N, C-alpha and C positions, 0 to 999 in steps of 0.2 A: 439381375443375372442369376443363373442357376447355381446352386451348390450341389456337391456330390459326395457320396461316401464310398465310391468304388475303389478309391486308392487309399482309404483309411481316413481317420479323423484329422490327421495332420494336414491333409490336402483338400479338405472339404470346400475351402474357398478358392481353389486353384483358378477357376474361371473368373471369379470376381477380381482376384489379384492380377491376373493376366491383362484383363481389360483396363484395370486401374493403372497398370504400368505403361502400356503402349497404346491404349485406345482400341477401337474397332478397326476392321479392315479398311473402311473408307478413310479413316483418319490416318492410318499408316500410308496408304496409297497417296493421299493428298500431300503428306509431308515429303515424300521421296520421289514420286513418279509423275505426278500430275503435270508439272511444268515441262517435262521431257516427252512423256507419252500420255496425252489426255485419256482419261479412263473411258472405255467404251467396249462394245461387243461382249466377248466372253468374260471380261473382267468386271462386268456389272452384276449386281445382285438380282437373281431371279425372284419374281413375285409369286412364283408357284403356278403360273398360268401358261408358261411357255415350256417347250420341250427341254429335257435334260439328258436325253440319250445322245451321247457324243463319244466317238471312239478316240482313244489316245494313240498317238503315233507309235508305230511298231519299231522304229529305229532301224537296226540292221539285223532282222531275224535270220538272214542267211548265214551269219557268222557261225562257225563251228564251236561247239562247247564240249565239255567232258561227258555229256550224255546224262542218262538217268542216274540218279543217286542210288547206289546199291542199298537195298533195305528200305528205301523211301516208299511213300504211298504209291507214286506213279509206277515204280518198279514192281511193287507187290501186286497192284491191279493188273499190270501187263502180264506178269507171270501167272497169276491166278486165272486169267482169261475172261473175267467179267467184272463189271463195276457194281458196287453196292451203293445205291443211291436212295436216300430218304426223301419223302415229300411231306412237308408239314401241312396239316389241315387243322382248322380252328373251328370248334363248334361246342359252345357251352351246353347245348341241349343233348349232345351225343349223336345228333343227326347231322349229316352233311348236306348243306343246302345246295341248290343248283349252282349258285355263284361259287361256293367253295369248291364244288366238284370241277367246275370249269377251270378255276385257277390251278387246281391240282394237276389236271391234264396239261395245262400250259407249262407248269413247272417241270412236268415229266419230260417235255421236249428237250429241256436243257440237260437232263440226264442222258438222253439219247445222243445229244451233241457231244458230250464228254466221251461217251463210248466210241463215237465215230472218230474223235480226235485221238483216242488211245489205241484202237485196234485197227490193224491194216485190213483185216478180213470182215470188218463191220459192213452190214448191208441191211436193207429193209427186211430181208428174210431172216437175218441172224440177230436183229436188235434185241429181241426178248431173251435170247440166250446170252448175249453180251452185256445185258443190263438187268440187274435184279432190283426191282422197285419195292420199297417199303413205305407204306402209308402210315404215318404216325402223328401223335399229338405233339404239341410244342415241347413240353418237358421231356418226354421220352426221346424225341428226336435229338435234342441238343445234348442230352446225356450220352446217347449212343455215339455221337461224334467223338467225344472225349474218351470214350472207352474203346475207340477204334473198331466198333461193331459195324459202322457204315463208313464209306469213304468220303461222302459229301452229302449234304442235305440241301434241298431246294426250297425256296420260299421262306427263308429265315429273315426275320426282321433285323435290319441293321440298326443297332443302337449301342450306346456306351456300355451298358451292362453286359450285353452279349459279347462285346469285344474284350472288355477287361476282366469281368468275373468269369465268364465261360471260356475265355481264351480262344475266340473264334476269329478266323480271317474271312473276309468277304470278297466276292466278285463285285463288279459293278452291279448296281441294282438292275434286276430284270423286269421289275414291275413296281410302280408307285401306287400304293393302295391308300385310298382316302381314310380307311378305318385302322389298318395295321401298320402304316408308314412304308419305308423302302424295303422291298423284298429282294433277297439275293441268294446266291449259292454260298454255303458256309462250310469251312473246313477247319481242321485243327491248326492253330498257329505254329505248332512245333515243326511242321513240314513246309518249309518255304517254297521248295520247288513245286510241290503239288498245288499249293495255293496259287502260285504264279501260273501254272499250267491251266488252272480253272479260270483265273482272271482273264487271261489272254484268249481263251476259247470264247468267253462271253464277249470280249471286246471285238473279236473277229465277226461275230454274228451282227453286231451293231455296225461295224465297218462295212460289211457287205451291203446292208441296206443303204448306207450313206453313198456308196459308189455304184448302186444299182446292179450288184452282182447277185444272181439268183442260182437256183439249182442247175439250170442249163448252162450257165456261164461260170460255174464254180472254179474252173481251171485258171481263172484270172486272180484268184486269191494267192497271196505270197507263200513262198516256201519257207519252212522254219527248220533250222538246223540246231536250235538251242537246247533241245531235249535229248534227241538221239536220232539216228538214221530212220528208225521205225516210225518216227513222228514227223518226218520231213514234210509229209503231205497233209498234216493234221487239219490245217485251215481249209484246204480244198475239200477234204472228206466231210468236214462239218457242214459246209454250205451245200455240198452235193446231197447230203442225206436229210438235213432238216430245213435248209433254206436260210434266208436272212431274218432279221428280227421282225420285219413287217409281215413276212410269210407266216411265221409262227404266231404272231398276234392275230392275224386274220383267221387262222384255223381254230382259235380257241377263245381268247378273251373278248373278241369282238362280238361274240354271242351274248355277252353280258351287257355291253354298252359300247358306244363308239370310242375309238381311240382318240384321246385328246390330252391337253394339259401336259404334265410332266412326262407322260409316256410317249410323247412325240420326239422326233429327232430334233436336235439343235443344229441348225444349218451351218454353224460356225461363226455366225455374226450376232446371235442372240445372247442374253445373259446366261451364264453358266454357274456362277457362284450361288450356292443354295445349301443351307445347312440340311443335313439328312433329316427328313421328317421323322419325328419320334425319337431323335437321337438321345434325348434325356429321359425317355420312358424306361 
């Protein structure tokens, strides 16, 4: 089992100790659940060959809330009138390969999706006015999040160090990369509402593909009253402007290779338990 120093020397054996105390997931399930609910479907471990894209239930998004938090990132972005969105590119040689360029344009779509969720007057004609894109390397991009120089960064690797050391919150993975692990949108952990706004925007894009909702049928997406009246139509606007996950994938990453493995939808009956690739990197 892995050791870690991200929480300090005192906790370097935390994972070893946890497994030593209660065992792995299968052992826990077997002790408490197997006789009542035989383990199957989503509760099985994925081997890494089946789809992991799966939307979490929205609950009751129509319930009213107190709205945008004053001075929070969502409030700042809305009042500013545009989103500052970083895109991470990785190239040791200093040259961006065709594959890297394709992934960066794929990641950019999720910046546009966030702008569509945020602004009532977002459209194809205004997207470049409402979305300021910053292409950056890994170190630069992650530093700028914590300095509040950008609002969100796309294509960030989900791992333990980025979570704990850099204090980042992540959306659901938007792309599973065989070389760089799970790539997601990342924000500063200090702003819970903004992190939630981004998480559920990505979730909506996956949900739309699961339910066969496309740009032309975007009105079928649920209403959301949890952020403010200005964001009530956020999910409808997102799908109207960028489409569902399959639409986005087909426009970009499919040029590099066919969609398969972890980047497929989970139908709801396949294994879903899977440690984030590269989590200990």
